[in-house]
C-alpha positions in Angstrom: -1.2 -2.4 39.2 -2.2 0.7 37.3 -3.4 1.1 33.7 -0.5 0.6 31.3 1.7 -1.3 33.7 3.5 -4.3 32.2 4.7 -7.3 34.2 5.9 -10.9 33.7 4.8 -13.7 35.9 6.6 -17.0 36.5 4.6 -20.1 37.5 6.6 -23.2 38.3 5.4 -26.8 38.1 6.8 -29.6 40.3 5.6 -32.3 38.0 6.5 -33.2 34.4 3.7 -31.8 32.2 4.6 -34.1 29.3 3.7 -32.9 25.8 1.9 -29.6 26.0 -0.9 -29.1 23.4 -2.7 -26.1 24.9 -2.4 -23.7 27.9 -5.6 -22.8 29.8 -5.9 -19.4 31.5 -8.6 -18.7 34.0 -9.2 -15.1 35.0 -11.5 -14.8 38.0 -14.0 -12.0 38.4 -12.8 -9.2 40.6 -13.8 -9.5 44.3 -14.0 -5.7 44.5 -17.7 -4.5 44.4 -18.6 -2.9 41.1 -19.6 0.4 42.7 -16.0 0.8 44.0 -14.5 0.5 40.6 -14.3 3.0 37.8 -14.6 0.3 35.2 -14.1 -3.5 34.6 -10.6 -4.9 35.5 -9.3 -6.1 32.2 -5.9 -7.7 31.7 -4.1 -7.9 28.4 -2.2 -11.1 28.0 0.6 -11.1 25.4 1.6 -14.8 25.5 2.5 -17.7 27.7 5.9 -19.3 27.4 6.4 -22.8 28.7 10.0 -23.9 29.5 10.6 -27.6 29.5 13.1 -29.4 31.7 15.4 -29.6 28.7 15.3 -25.7 28.5 13.2 -25.7 25.3 10.6 -23.0 25.1 7.1 -23.4 23.8 5.2 -20.1 23.0 1.4 -19.7 23.2 0.3 -16.4 21.9 -2.8 -14.7 23.3 -2.8 -10.9 22.6 -6.3 -10.5 24.0 -8.0 -8.7 26.8 -9.2 -11.0 29.5 -11.8 -10.5 32.2 -13.7 -13.2 34.2 -13.2 -15.8 31.5 -11.3 -19.0 30.7 -9.3 -19.2 27.5 -7.3 -22.0 25.9 -4.2 -21.1 23.9 -2.6 -23.0 21.1 1.1 -23.1 20.4 2.4 -20.4 18.1 3.2 -23.0 15.4 0.7 -22.4 12.7 -1.4 -25.5 11.7 -3.9 -26.3 9.1 -6.9 -28.3 10.2 -5.5 -31.3 8.3 -2.4 -31.2 10.5 -4.4 -31.5 13.8 -4.8 -35.2 14.3 -5.7 -34.9 18.0 -9.5 -34.6 18.5 -9.1 -32.1 21.3 -7.2 -29.7 19.0 -9.6 -30.1 16.2 -12.5 -29.4 18.5 -10.8 -26.4 19.9 -10.4 -24.7 16.6 -14.0 -25.3 15.7 -15.2 -24.0 19.1 -13.1 -20.9 18.7 -14.6 -20.1 15.3 -18.1 -20.7 16.5 -17.6 -18.4 19.5 -16.2 -15.6 17.2 -19.1 -16.0 14.8 -21.5 -15.4 17.6 -19.7 -12.2 18.6 -18.7 -10.8 15.2 -21.8 -10.8 13.1 -22.3 -9.2 9.6 -24.6 -6.3 9.4 -25.8 -6.8 5.9 -25.9 -3.4 4.2 -29.2 -2.6 2.5 -27.6 0.2 0.5 -25.7 -1.9 -2.1 -22.4 -1.4 -0.2 -20.0 -3.8 1.5 -21.3 -5.3 4.7 -19.8 -4.2 8.0 -19.5 -5.5 11.5 -22.7 -5.4 13.5 -21.7 -2.8 16.1 -23.4 0.6 16.0 -21.0 2.6 18.2 -17.5 2.5 19.5 -18.8 1.8 23.0 -20.4 -1.4 21.7 -17.1 -2.8 20.5 -15.3 -5.6 22.3 -12.2 -4.3 24.0 -10.0 -6.4 21.6 -11.2 -4.2 18.7 -10.7 -0.8 20.4 -7.8 1.6 20.4 -5.3 1.1 23.3 -4.6 4.0 25.7 -1.8 5.5 23.6 -3.8 5.4 20.3 -7.0 6.7 22.0 -5.1 9.7 23.5 -3.3 10.5 20.3 -6.6 10.4 18.3 -8.4 12.6 20.7 -5.5 15.1 20.9 -5.4 15.3 17.1 -9.1 16.1 16.8 -9.0 18.6 19.6 -6.0 20.4 18.1 -7.4 20.4 14.6 -10.8 21.8 15.6 -9.2 24.2 18.1 -7.0 25.7 15.3 -10.1 25.9 13.0 -12.0 27.9 15.6 -9.0 30.2 16.1 -8.7 30.9 12.4 -12.4 31.7 12.2 -12.1 34.0 15.3 -9.1 35.9 13.9 -11.0 36.6 10.7 -14.2 37.8 12.2 -16.3 39.4 10.7 -15.0 38.1 7.4 -17.3 35.3 6.1 -16.1 35.3 2.4 -13.1 36.3 0.3 -12.3 39.2 -2.0 -9.2 37.6 -3.6 -7.4 34.3 -3.8 -4.5 35.8 -1.9 -6.8 36.3 1.1 -6.6 32.5 1.8 -3.3 33.4 3.4 -5.4 34.5 6.4 -5.9 30.9 7.3 -2.6 29.5 5.9 -0.5 30.6 8.8 1.4 28.1 10.9 1.8 25.8 7.8 5.3 24.3 7.7 4.5 21.5 5.3 6.9 21.9 2.4 4.5 20.4 -0.2 1.6 22.5 0.9 3.7 25.6 0.7 4.9 24.6 -2.8 1.3 24.0 -3.9 0.4 27.4 -2.7 3.1 28.9 -4.9 2.4 26.9 -8.0 -1.2 25.7 -7.9 -2.3 27.7 -10.9 0.3 26.1 -13.2 -1.0 23.5 -15.7 1.8 21.0 -15.0 1.1 20.7 -11.3 -2.6 20.3 -12.1 -1.7 17.3 -14.3 0.9 16.1 -11.8 -1.8 15.5 -9.1 -3.5 12.9 -11.2 -0.3 10.9 -11.0 1.1 11.6 -7.6 -1.5 13.5 -5.6 -4.0 12.2 -3.1 -6.2 10.5 -5.8 -3.7 8.9 -8.2 -6.0 6.1 -9.4 -8.3 7.8 -12.0 -6.1 8.7 -14.9 -6.3 6.3 -17.8 -4.9 6.3 -21.4 -7.5 7.6 -23.9 -8.0 5.2 -26.8 -10.9 7.1 -28.2 -12.3 10.6 -27.3 -15.8 10.0 -25.9 -18.7 11.0 -28.1 -20.1 13.3 -25.3 -16.8 15.2 -25.2 -16.5 16.7 -28.7 -12.9 18.0 -28.6 -11.8 19.1 -32.1 -8.4 19.5 -33.7 -8.9 23.2 -33.9 -9.4 23.5 -30.2 -6.2 22.0 -29.1 -3.8 22.5 -32.1 -1.8 25.2 -30.3 -1.3 23.1 -27.2 0.0 20.0 -29.0 3.0 21.5 -30.7 3.8 19.7 -34.0 1.5 16.7 -33.5 -2.2 16.6 -34.4 -4.8 15.4 -32.0 -5.2 12.1 -33.9 -1.4 11.5 -33.9 -1.2 12.2 -30.2 -4.0 9.7 -29.6 -2.3 7.0 -31.9 1.0 7.5 -30.1 -0.7 6.7 -26.8 0.1 10.1 -25.4 -3.5 11.1 -24.7 -5.1 10.6 -21.3 -8.5 11.2 -19.7 -10.0 11.6 -16.3 -13.8 11.2 -16.2 -16.0 12.0 -13.1 -19.2 10.7 -14.6 -19.9 9.0 -11.2 -20.8 12.4 -10.0 -23.4 13.1 -12.7 -26.9 13.9 -11.4 -25.9 13.9 -7.7 -27.7 16.6 -5.6 -25.7 19.3 -4.1 -25.3 19.8 -0.3 -26.8 22.6 1.8 -24.3 24.0 4.3 -25.4 26.7 6.7 -28.6 27.1 4.8 -26.6 27.8 1.6 -26.9 25.7 -1.5 -23.7 24.0 -2.7 -23.0 22.8 -6.3 -21.3 19.9 -8.1 -20.0 19.2 -11.6 -19.3 16.0 -13.3 -16.3 17.0 -15.5 -14.2 15.3 -18.1 -10.6 16.3 -18.5 -8.5 15.5 -21.5 -4.7 15.5 -20.9 -1.6 14.8 -23.0 2.0 13.8 -22.3 4.2 16.7 -23.5 7.8 16.7 -24.7 9.0 17.1 -21.2 7.1 14.0 -20.1 4.6 16.1 -18.1 0.9 15.4 -18.0 -0.7 18.6 -19.2 -4.4 19.5 -19.4 -5.8 20.0 -23.0 -9.5 20.4 -22.5 -12.2 20.4 -19.7 -15.9 20.0 -20.0 -17.8 20.4 -16.7 -20.9 18.4 -17.4 -21.5 15.0 -19.1 -24.0 16.2 -21.7 -22.5 18.4 -24.4 -24.4 21.6 -25.4 -24.3 25.3 -25.8 -24.5 25.8 -22.0 -21.6 23.3 -21.5 -18.6 24.8 -23.2 -15.3 23.1 -23.5 -12.6 25.1 -21.6 -9.1 25.3 -23.1 -5.7 26.6 -22.0 -6.1 29.3 -24.7 -9.2 30.7 -23.0 -9.0 33.7 -20.6 -6.9 32.9 -17.5 -9.9 33.2 -15.2 -12.0 30.8 -17.4 -9.3 28.3 -17.5 -8.4 28.6 -13.8 -12.0 28.1 -12.7 -12.5 25.1 -15.0 -9.4 23.5 -13.3 -10.8 24.4 -9.9 -14.1 22.6 -10.7 -12.1 19.5 -11.7 -10.2 19.6 -8.4 -13.5 20.1 -6.6 -14.8 16.9 -8.2 -11.7 15.1 -7.2 -12.1 16.4 -3.6 -15.6 14.9 -3.5 -14.7 11.6 -5.2 -11.6 10.9 -3.2 -13.0 10.6 0.4 -16.0 8.6 -0.4 -14.7 6.2 -3.1 -10.9 6.0 -3.3 -10.4 6.4 0.4 -13.5 5.1 2.3 -14.8 2.4 -0.1 -11.7 1.1 -1.7 -9.5 0.9 1.5 -11.5 1.3 4.7 -14.7 -0.6 3.9 -12.8 -3.4 2.0 -10.4 -3.8 4.8 -13.3 -4.3 7.3 -14.8 -7.0 5.1 -11.4 -8.8 5.0 -11.1 -8.5 8.8 -14.6 -9.6 9.8 -14.4 -12.7 7.5 -11.0 -13.5 9.1 -12.5 -13.3 12.6 -15.5 -15.3 11.7 -13.8 -18.2 9.8 -10.1 -18.7 10.7 -8.9 -19.9 14.1 -5.9 -18.2 15.6 -3.7 -21.1 14.8 -4.4 -20.9 11.1 -1.4 -19.5 9.1 -3.6 -17.1 7.1 -5.0 -15.7 10.3 -1.5 -15.2 11.7 -0.3 -13.6 8.4 -3.2 -11.1 8.2 -4.1 -10.2 11.7 -1.4 -7.5 12.2 -2.8 -5.7 9.1 -6.2 -5.2 10.7 -5.1 -3.5 13.9 -7.6 -0.8 14.9 -9.4 -0.9 11.6 -12.9 -1.8 13.0 -12.8 1.1 15.5 -11.7 3.7 13.0 -14.5 2.5 10.6 -17.2 2.5 13.3 -16.0 6.0 14.4 -16.0 7.2 10.8 -19.6 6.0 10.4 -20.5 7.9 13.5 -18.5 11.1 13.2 -17.4 11.5 9.5 -19.9 10.3 7.0 -23.2 10.0 8.8 -26.0 12.5 8.7 -24.9 15.6 10.5 -21.3 14.4 10.6 -18.2 16.3 9.4 -18.5 15.5 5.7 -22.0 16.9 5.7 -20.4 20.3 6.6 -17.5 20.0 4.2 -18.3 18.4 0.9 -20.4 19.7 -2.0 -22.3 16.3 -2.2 -25.6 16.2 -0.5 -26.7 13.4 1.9 -28.3 11.2 -0.8 -25.3 11.7 -3.0 -22.9 10.7 -0.2 -24.6 7.3 -0.2 -25.2 7.1 -4.0 -21.6 7.8 -5.0 -20.0 4.9 -3.2 -22.9 2.7 -4.3 -22.1 3.5 -7.9 -18.4 2.8 -7.4 -19.1 -0.5 -5.6 -21.4 -1.6 -8.5 -18.4 -1.2 -10.8 -15.8 -2.7 -8.4 -13.8 -5.6 -9.8 -11.1 -7.8 -8.4 -8.7 -6.3 -10.9 -9.3 -2.8 -9.6 -8.0 -3.9 -6.2 -4.8 -5.6 -7.6 -2.3 -2.9 -8.5 -0.6 -4.5 -11.5 -4.0 -5.4 -13.1 -5.4 -2.0 -12.3 -2.5 -0.1 -13.9 -2.6 -2.4 -17.0 -6.4 -1.9 -17.4 -5.9 1.9 -17.2 -3.1 1.7 -19.8 -0.6 3.5 -17.6 2.1 0.9 -16.9 4.7 2.7 -19.0 3.8 6.2 -17.9 6.9 8.0 -16.7 7.1 10.1 -13.5 4.2 8.2 -12.1 5.7 7.6 -8.7 2.6 6.1 -7.2 2.9 3.4 -9.9 6.6 3.0 -9.5 6.8 2.9 -5.7 3.5 1.0 -5.5 4.8 -1.8 -7.7 8.0 -2.1 -5.5 5.9 -2.4 -2.4 3.4 -4.7 -4.0 6.2 -6.9 -5.3 7.8 -7.1 -1.8 4.5 -8.1 -0.2 3.8 -10.6 -2.9 7.2 -12.4 -2.4 6.7 -12.4 1.3 3.2 -13.8 1.2 4.1 -16.4 -1.5 6.9 -17.7 0.7 4.7 -18.0 3.7 2.0 -19.8 1.7 4.5 -22.3 0.3 5.6 -23.2 3.9 2.1 -24.4 4.8 0.6 -25.4 1.5 3.1 -27.8 0.0 0.9 -28.3 -3.0 -2.3 -27.0 -4.6 -4.3 -29.9 -3.3 -3.7 -28.6 0.3 -5.3 -25.3 -0.8 -8.3 -26.9 -2.3 -8.8 -29.2 0.7 -8.5 -26.5 3.4 -12.1 -26.2 4.4 -11.5 -23.3 6.8 -9.8 -21.3 4.0 -12.6 -22.0 1.5 -15.1 -21.0 4.2 -13.2 -17.8 4.7 -13.3 -16.7 1.1 -16.9 -17.8 0.8 -18.0 -15.8 3.8 -15.9 -12.8 2.6 -17.7 -12.7 -0.8 -21.2 -13.9 0.2 -21.4 -12.2 3.5 -19.2 -9.2 3.1 -19.5 -8.5 -0.6 -23.0 -10.0 -1.3 -24.1 -6.9 -3.2 -21.1 -7.1 -5.6 -22.4 -7.8 -9.2 -21.6 -10.9 -11.1 -18.6 -10.7 -13.4 -16.6 -8.7 -10.8 -13.9 -11.4 -11.0 -13.8 -11.7 -7.2 -12.8 -15.2 -6.3 -15.3 -17.3 -4.3 -12.9 -20.3 -3.9 -9.1 -20.9 -4.2 -7.9 -23.6 -6.6 -4.2 -23.3 -6.1 -1.4 -21.5 -4.2 -1.0 -18.8 -6.9 -4.6 -17.7 -6.5 -4.3 -17.6 -2.7 -1.0 -15.7 -2.8 -2.4 -13.1 -5.1 -5.5 -12.5 -3.0 -3.5 -12.3 0.2 -1.1 -9.8 -1.4 -4.1 -7.7 -2.4 -5.5 -7.8 1.2 -2.2 -6.7 2.8 -1.5 -4.0 0.1 -5.0 -2.6 0.5 -4.6 -2.3 4.2 -1.1 -0.8 4.1 0.4 0.6 0.9 -2.8 1.6 -0.9 -4.3 3.3 2.1 -1.0 5.2 2.7 -1.0 6.4 -0.9 -4.5 7.9 -0.8 -4.5 9.0 2.9 -1.1 10.5 3.8 -1.1 13.3 1.2 -4.4 14.9 2.1 -2.9 17.9 3.9 -0.2 18.3 1.3 -2.7 18.9 -1.5 -5.8 20.3 0.4 -4.2 22.7 2.9 -4.2 25.4 0.2 -7.9 25.4 -0.3 -8.1 26.9 -3.8 -6.1 24.0 -5.1 -8.6 21.4 -3.8 -11.9 23.2 -2.9 -14.1 20.7 -1.1 -17.3 22.5 -2.1 -18.5 25.2 -4.5 -21.1 27.9 -3.6 -22.2 28.8 -7.2 -23.2 26.6 -10.2 -20.6 25.6 -12.8 -20.2 28.3 -15.5 -22.4 27.9 -18.7 -20.5 30.4 -20.9 -16.9 31.6 -21.5 -15.6 35.1 -21.5 -17.9 36.6 -18.8 -16.3 35.3 -15.6 -14.8 37.8 -13.1 -12.6 37.4 -10.0 -15.6 38.3 -7.9 -17.5 35.3 -9.4 -14.7 33.0 -8.5 -14.5 34.3 -4.9 -18.3 33.9 -4.6 -17.8 30.2 -5.7 -15.0 28.9 -3.6 -15.5 27.6 0.0 -16.4 30.2 2.6 -14.1 31.0 5.5 -15.8 28.5 7.8 -15.7 25.7 5.2 -12.0 26.4 4.3 -11.0 26.4 7.9 -12.8 23.0 8.4 -11.1 21.6 5.3 -7.7 22.4 6.6 -8.4 21.0 10.0 -9.8 17.7 8.7 -7.0 17.3 6.1 -4.4 17.8 8.8 -5.9 15.4 11.3 -6.3 12.7 8.7 -2.8 13.0 7.4 -0.9 13.2 10.7 1.3 10.3 11.4 -0.2 8.6 14.5 1.7 8.0 17.7 2.7 4.4 18.1 2.5 3.8 14.4 3.6 0.3 13.3 5.2 0.6 9.8 4.8 -2.0 7.1 6.6 -5.3 8.1 6.7 -4.5 11.8 5.4 -7.4 13.8 6.0 -6.9 17.5 3.4 -9.5 18.3 5.0 -12.9 17.6 2.2 -14.9 16.0 4.7 -17.2 14.1 7.4 -19.1 16.0 8.7 -21.3 13.2 12.3 -20.4 12.3 11.5 -20.6 8.5 8.7 -18.1 8.7 10.7 -15.8 11.1 13.4 -15.9 8.5 11.0 -15.0 5.7 9.8 -12.0 7.8 13.4 -10.9 8.1 13.8 -11.1 4.4 10.7 -9.0 3.9 11.9 -6.4 6.3 15.3 -6.3 4.5 13.6 -5.8 1.1 11.5 -3.0 2.5 14.6 -1.3 3.8 16.1 -1.6 0.3 13.0 -0.1 -1.2 13.2 2.8 1.3 16.8 3.5 0.2 15.9 3.4 -3.5 13.0 5.8 -3.1 15.0 8.2 -1.0 17.8 8.1 -3.6 15.3 8.9 -6.4 13.6 11.6 -4.3 17.0 13.4 -3.8 16.7 14.6 -7.5 13.1 15.7 -7.4 11.8 19.1 -6.7 8.6 17.5 -5.3 9.5 14.4 -3.3 7.0 11.5 -3.4 7.1 9.9 0.0 3.6 8.4 0.5 4.9 4.9 -0.3 8.2 5.0 1.7 7.9 1.8 3.7 8.7 3.7 6.9 5.6 5.9 6.4 3.2 3.0 5.4 1.3 1.8 8.4 0.7 -1.9 8.7 -3.0 -1.4 9.0 -5.7 1.3 8.6 -5.9 3.2 11.9 -6.9 6.7 10.7 
């Protein structure tokens, strides 16, 4: 057999096996000498099906790579520990967990961040945690293509290292057929699309209703009167039509050095309002946290260049906050914590293991690879972002310090930010549809196995799982975060499982899939700035702006990375797709079918809504949401 070949094997028994509790598979070591082989001879076993004399079929899922080992497989019927009355079955689930704990250890993070799995490189990973052949080839092809196109753009523009006008970014914008990216290029200077991105761009989680203008952001009535129409600033605030985005997490972080050139950061505050057309429009921008004569408040009534660069500084701050906090910390690193705790505490026969395992596919490898190639010292982000090496560690630390359970739960998060009734907030609208579908699916599955709250409280494996998740994976999380450390009832369990599945699927899709859309036209989302933030108004020239925006090399790299991260991977499994049959019970299989039907209905409703939109919001279409974090 060659790599990738699939076969089914039939083994007949001449004797009645009786009641089958487990199936044991023994894989012998290859008799071929190691020096004759290119690598170890692994086999991937999907499942074993036992057909009884009465033609009933018993399924024993495996879905593991096997090599020179003996494994025992349990039936695909999910069981709590309390339901295993046979000592051999109880012993098996305990032995399985102990074996996994010895292999999948926490690496406790000393930098006040979530813990991760204790493997340093992709080569160190067990084969079960690695990409398969198709995924590996697609990933490598994407990287090669993206970096190849980056080099070509740099070569075509030799000897040009900088820009003379914003229009010159067209020199690297060729071969872009992305409709949103093209639209952004045409409209990026307009205030409405600047505001729109806080709702439906790649970082739609920062905007919040402003109940009081911060003391360190001294916006006055006179400054914004002409922008508010007939309402005063105080009236706009009282009507709940004032919003704010504050990048104070960036304050004090050191700038990067790229190609021996100093880069710069701001920590802006942006005040916005909801206009009569239900559009979020910018009112005022202050680029540093401490007010003063050298920190002017920029306004739409300022010169067009002053106002444009102020908005570009805000977009630069967003471009630095997004990859390290919204994307890396809040989805990738949290998903890894959920996965490692699941591997360490739940046997494969446990219903929560069966429910969650499809939503962790490839997550560990992509995270280990990210730590190697994306965020480490000398990695890609060190050549792309304005944040220096200490800041790239300190920023997610600051965010993790403030992380709460509510910030991970979509409904609670929207409510705390005061944006539940904000119109044209498609991330909110579509996210709540997807969250609701996941919640109903998870709740039904939980109710099948936990027929009362007492079953939840007495499930020692489940309680060990959440304890290991919080104490081992999130041990640096501050007190008062609201993160559960035990489950008291089915409602608490269902909410937490909904959060886990949504984080690994819908939330990641919402903050990952639009990166090329909004960052391909570099002036709209500059990843770095080569001059300090302005300290005065009325003196800026176009030459100053061009000396500030990313260089040719940086811009080409930004486009390449945004494309490779946003590309839909080959072999993608969309939300609700479960080709591996972990559950065999008809009731649960019916619940899965109901979930899939609801996702199809959501898809139809979103597409119908999008038909009437100039800018279609598609990041939370169920067909574009991947089941797990694989990129």
